[in-house]
C-alpha positions in Angstrom: 3.3 -39.9 24.1 1.4 -38.8 21.0 2.8 -36.3 18.5 1.4 -32.8 18.8 -1.5 -31.8 16.6 -2.6 -28.4 15.1 -4.1 -25.7 17.4 -7.6 -26.8 16.5 -7.1 -30.4 17.2 -6.4 -31.7 13.7 -3.3 -33.8 13.2 -0.4 -31.9 11.7 1.2 -33.2 8.6 4.6 -32.0 9.9 4.6 -34.2 13.2 7.3 -36.7 13.8 6.5 -40.3 12.8 6.3 -43.2 15.3 9.4 -45.2 15.9 10.4 -47.3 12.9 11.4 -50.2 15.1 7.9 -51.2 16.1 6.8 -52.1 19.7 9.5 -53.1 22.1 9.6 -56.7 23.5 9.6 -57.2 27.3 13.2 -57.7 28.4 14.0 -60.8 30.4 14.7 -60.5 34.1 18.4 -59.5 34.7 20.8 -62.1 36.1 22.9 -61.3 39.2 26.3 -61.2 37.6 27.7 -57.8 38.0 29.9 -57.8 34.8 26.9 -58.8 32.7 24.7 -56.2 34.2 27.2 -53.4 33.4 27.6 -54.7 29.9 23.8 -54.7 29.3 23.4 -51.2 30.7 26.1 -49.8 28.6 24.8 -51.6 25.4 21.2 -50.4 26.1 22.4 -46.8 26.5 24.0 -46.9 23.1 20.9 -48.4 21.5 18.7 -45.7 23.1 21.0 -43.0 21.9 20.9 -44.4 18.4 17.1 -44.5 18.4 16.9 -40.9 19.6 19.3 -39.7 17.0 17.3 -41.5 14.2 14.0 -40.0 15.5 15.6 -36.6 15.8 16.9 -36.7 12.2 13.4 -37.7 11.0 11.7 -34.9 12.9 14.2 -32.3 11.6 13.8 -33.6 8.1 10.0 -33.3 8.4 10.2 -29.7 9.8 13.2 -28.5 7.9 11.1 -28.0 4.9 11.3 -26.8 1.4 10.9 -23.2 0.2 7.9 -21.4 -1.2 5.4 -22.2 1.5 6.1 -25.9 1.7 7.5 -27.7 4.6 9.4 -31.0 5.0 11.4 -33.5 2.9 9.4 -34.7 -0.1 9.0 -38.4 0.9 7.9 -37.5 4.4 5.4 -34.8 3.6 4.2 -36.7 0.5 2.9 -39.3 2.8 0.4 -36.8 4.3 -2.9 -36.5 2.4 -3.3 -33.4 0.1 -6.3 -32.2 2.2 -4.2 -32.3 5.4 -1.3 -30.6 3.6 -3.5 -27.8 2.3 -5.2 -27.2 5.6 -1.8 -27.1 7.5 -0.3 -24.7 5.0 -3.1 -22.2 5.3 -3.3 -22.7 9.1 0.4 -21.8 9.5 0.0 -18.8 7.3 -3.0 -17.4 9.1 -1.4 -18.2 12.5 1.5 -16.0 11.4 -0.8 -13.1 10.5 -2.7 -13.5 13.8 0.6 -13.4 15.7 1.6 -10.2 13.8 4.6 -12.0 12.4 4.8 -10.6 8.9 8.3 -12.1 8.2 6.9 -15.6 8.8 3.8 -15.0 6.7 6.0 -13.8 3.8 8.3 -16.8 4.2 5.3 -19.2 4.0 3.9 -17.5 0.9 6.7 -15.7 -0.9 6.4 -13.7 -4.1 6.9 -15.5 -7.4 10.5 -15.4 -8.4 11.3 -13.1 -11.3 8.0 -11.3 -11.1 9.6 -7.9 -10.4 7.3 -7.3 -7.5 8.8 -6.0 -4.3 8.2 -6.3 -0.6 8.2 -3.2 1.6 10.4 -3.2 4.7 9.1 -5.7 7.2 8.4 -3.0 9.8 5.7 -1.5 7.5 3.8 -4.9 7.6 4.4 -5.4 11.3 2.9 -1.9 12.0 -0.1 -2.7 9.7 -0.8 -6.0 11.6 -0.5 -4.2 14.9 -2.9 -1.4 13.9 -5.5 -3.8 12.5 -4.9 -7.3 13.9 -6.0 -10.4 12.1 -8.3 -12.6 14.2 -11.4 -14.8 14.4 -9.9 -17.2 11.8 -12.2 -19.9 10.5 -10.6 -22.2 7.9 -13.0 -24.2 5.7 -12.3 -27.7 4.4 -10.1 -27.7 1.3 -11.6 -28.3 -2.1 -9.1 -30.4 -4.0 -8.9 -31.4 -7.6 -9.4 -35.2 -8.2 -5.7 -35.5 -8.9 -4.9 -34.0 -5.5 -2.3 -31.8 -7.2 -4.1 -28.5 -6.6 -6.9 -27.1 -4.6 -8.3 -24.1 -2.8 -8.9 -23.3 0.9 -11.4 -20.6 1.9 -10.8 -18.6 5.1 -13.0 -16.2 7.0 -11.4 -13.8 9.4 -11.3 -10.2 10.6 -8.9 -7.4 10.1 -9.4 -5.0 13.0 -13.2 -4.7 13.2 -13.9 -5.6 9.6 -14.9 -9.0 8.3 -12.9 -10.5 5.5 -12.7 -13.6 3.3 -9.8 -15.0 1.3 -9.3 -18.0 -0.9 -5.9 -19.6 -1.0 -4.6 -21.8 -3.7 -2.3 -24.8 -3.1 -0.5 -26.7 -5.8 2.0 -29.4 -6.3 3.9 -27.5 -9.0 6.8 -29.9 -9.3 4.8 -33.2 -9.1 6.5 -34.5 -5.9 3.3 -34.9 -4.0 4.1 -31.9 -1.8 1.8 -28.9 -1.9 2.8 -25.3 -1.6 0.9 -22.1 -1.1 0.8 -20.2 -4.4 1.6 -16.5 -4.1 -1.6 -14.5 -4.3 -1.9 -11.5 -6.7 -2.6 -8.1 -5.3 0.6 -6.3 -6.1 -0.1 -2.7 -6.6 1.5 0.7 -7.4 0.8 4.1 -5.9 -2.0 5.9 -7.6 -1.2 8.6 -10.2 -2.7 11.1 -7.8 0.3 10.7 -5.4 3.0 11.5 -8.0 5.7 13.7 -6.7 4.5 13.8 -3.1 7.0 11.4 -1.5 4.3 9.0 -0.3 4.9 7.1 2.9 3.1 4.0 4.2 3.4 3.6 8.0 6.2 6.1 8.0 8.3 4.5 5.2 8.6 6.2 1.8 7.5 4.1 -1.1 9.3 4.5 -4.4 7.0 5.6 -7.3 6.6 3.3 -10.2 7.3 0.1 -8.2 4.9 -2.8 -7.8 4.7 -3.8 -4.2 2.8 -6.2 -1.9 0.5 -5.4 1.0 -0.4 -7.9 3.7 -3.7 -7.5 5.5 -3.7 -4.7 8.0 -3.9 -0.9 8.3 -1.5 1.5 6.5 -1.2 5.2 7.5 -0.6 7.3 4.4 1.6 10.4 4.6 3.6 12.7 2.2 7.1 13.9 2.4 6.1 17.1 0.7 4.9 19.0 3.8 2.3 21.2 2.0 0.1 18.1 1.3 -1.8 15.7 3.4 -4.3 12.9 2.8 -7.8 14.4 2.7 -8.9 11.6 5.1 -7.1 10.7 8.3 -8.4 7.1 8.1 -5.7 4.6 7.3 -5.8 2.4 4.1 -7.1 -0.9 5.3 -6.2 -4.0 3.3 -8.7 -6.9 4.0 -7.3 -9.5 1.7 -4.3 -9.8 -0.5 -5.4 -9.2 -4.1 -8.3 -6.9 -3.3 -8.2 -3.3 -4.5 -7.9 -0.6 -1.8 -9.4 2.8 -1.6 -6.7 5.4 -1.5 -7.4 8.9 0.0 -7.6 12.0 -2.0 -4.8 14.6 -1.7 -5.3 18.0 0.0 -3.3 21.0 1.0 -2.3 21.6 4.6 -3.3 24.9 6.1 0.2 26.2 5.5 0.0 24.9 2.0 -3.3 26.6 1.4 -1.9 29.9 2.7 1.1 29.6 0.4 -1.2 28.8 -2.5 -3.4 31.9 -1.9 -0.3 34.0 -1.4 1.1 32.9 -4.7 -2.2 33.8 -6.5 -2.3 37.2 -4.8 1.3 38.0 -5.8 0.5 37.1 -9.4 -2.7 39.2 -9.4 -0.9 42.2 -8.0 1.7 41.9 -10.8 -1.0 41.8 -13.4 -2.8 44.9 -11.9 0.4 47.0 -12.3 0.6 46.3 -16.0 -0.2 49.4 -18.0 -0.2 47.8 -21.4 -3.3 47.0 -23.4 -2.4 43.4 -23.3 -3.1 42.1 -19.8 -1.9 39.0 -17.9 -3.7 36.6 -15.5 -5.9 35.3 -18.2 -7.3 38.7 -19.1 -8.0 39.6 -22.7 -6.3 42.5 -24.3 -8.0 45.9 -24.3 -9.3 46.7 -27.8 -7.1 49.3 -29.7 -10.3 51.3 -30.6 -13.8 51.5 -29.3 -17.0 50.9 -31.3 -17.6 54.7 -31.3 -14.2 55.6 -32.7 -12.0 56.3 -29.6 -8.4 55.1 -29.8 -6.8 53.6 -26.8 -3.4 55.0 -25.7 -0.8 52.3 -25.0 0.8 52.1 -21.5 -2.0 54.2 -19.9 -4.2 51.3 -18.6 -5.3 51.3 -15.0 -6.7 48.1 -13.6 -8.2 47.6 -10.1 -9.8 44.7 -8.4 -13.4 45.0 -7.0 -14.1 43.8 -3.5 -15.9 40.7 -4.6 -12.9 39.6 -6.7 -10.5 40.2 -3.8 -12.7 38.1 -1.6 -12.5 35.3 -4.1 -8.8 35.3 -3.7 -8.9 35.4 0.1 -11.2 32.4 0.3 -10.0 30.5 -2.7 -9.7 26.7 -2.4 -6.9 24.8 -4.1 -7.6 21.4 -5.7 -4.6 19.2 -6.6 -4.8 17.9 -10.2 -5.3 14.2 -10.2 -2.5 13.2 -12.4 -0.1 15.9 -11.1 -1.1 16.7 -7.6 1.6 19.2 -7.0 -0.1 21.3 -9.6 -2.9 22.9 -7.6 -5.8 24.5 -9.4 -7.8 27.3 -8.0 -11.1 29.1 -8.9 -11.8 32.1 -11.2 -10.7 35.4 -9.6 -13.5 37.4 -11.2 -14.0 40.8 -12.8 -11.5 43.7 -13.1 -12.2 47.4 -13.4 -10.2 48.7 -16.4 -9.7 52.4 -17.4 -7.5 53.7 -20.3 -6.6 57.1 -21.7 -8.0 57.5 -25.1 -8.2 60.0 -28.0 -10.7 61.0 -30.7 -10.5 63.8 -33.3 -7.8 65.5 -31.2 -9.6 65.2 -28.0 -8.2 63.4 -25.0 -10.5 61.3 -22.7 -10.7 58.5 -20.2 -12.3 55.4 -21.4 -13.6 52.5 -19.3 -13.7 49.0 -20.7 -17.3 47.7 -20.6 -17.5 45.0 -17.9 -13.8 45.6 -17.3 -12.6 42.2 -18.3 -11.9 39.4 -15.9 -9.1 37.2 -14.6 -9.4 33.5 -15.2 -8.5 30.4 -13.1 -5.0 30.2 -11.5 -2.9 27.1 -10.9 0.2 27.0 -8.7 3.1 24.6 -9.0 3.6 23.8 -5.3 6.6 21.6 -6.0 8.6 24.7 -7.2 9.9 26.9 -4.4 9.1 29.9 -6.5 5.4 28.9 -6.6 4.9 30.0 -10.2 1.3 30.6 -11.3 -0.3 29.8 -14.7 -3.8 30.8 -15.9 -6.4 28.9 -17.8 
């Protein structure tokens, strides 16, 4: 019986070797002495058991493997050509991805020790591979250095319905004639635009400031802060380890937008009740005197909001700041009608501020339960 090969018919470098004892000789015809027959059967059984044990040990040694993407005891695997080793390493890795087996894929190509990079919980990767399965794998012939100690293997495949290409590196990093998959780059951090939102990938919150690894697949982005959502409902799709990904922008939910507008309205109402010459909400102070000699009386200012300015509040859109998304910037409120009691040469009058002044652009801190508003 021949040893099993790879799924595509190529011989596997991890298969068991043939018997070390060579071809068996034809046994002579048995003699008809009962005692001798019993002795031969018993002896042959022991010999057969011994051969089976030796072969089993060899198979386990070949498959028991080293760490870091290698497989097998050095002398056994070293006997396999570098090209075959490289092909088998990449074949095993891609087979794990196709099977949706993230744990095995990570075991075959683990992170570099001491790099400080982290893996997310395994269920995050399993969900990614289930949402956008890896398939249609085509592995090219390896391109090895002349020494055979390093090389690359190019692979074409699909992630969901998208085509992808990756180039894997294999290397004999400890000069024992055994190649291993070298961990690809591609560790990433959450973008600055997600700061303070409690970002989740496939339902698991990801710590800010960490460097983590993403396998190919699809990742649903969410936020623990319930007033925010990704602007796009499309998942983040990773085609190949090491490639940059396009993160969605951040937007307010409908409830978040309602809360934002409500906070702006509350701040505007407070500014309208101020009677002082100095106004809030980004308005300039009323001049103490007019150009024609009237003097404004402190604490007599009346401010009202025209319909157009009120409509600006009712329809205002909020845009999360990129580097601090919980700080949501609005749009200019608009003009304000301003009247003040004034005096001149002993006469009392009612003065109106030309163009009335205007309120500037509000920003709301949505991370603060009080929803404080600042103006710029």
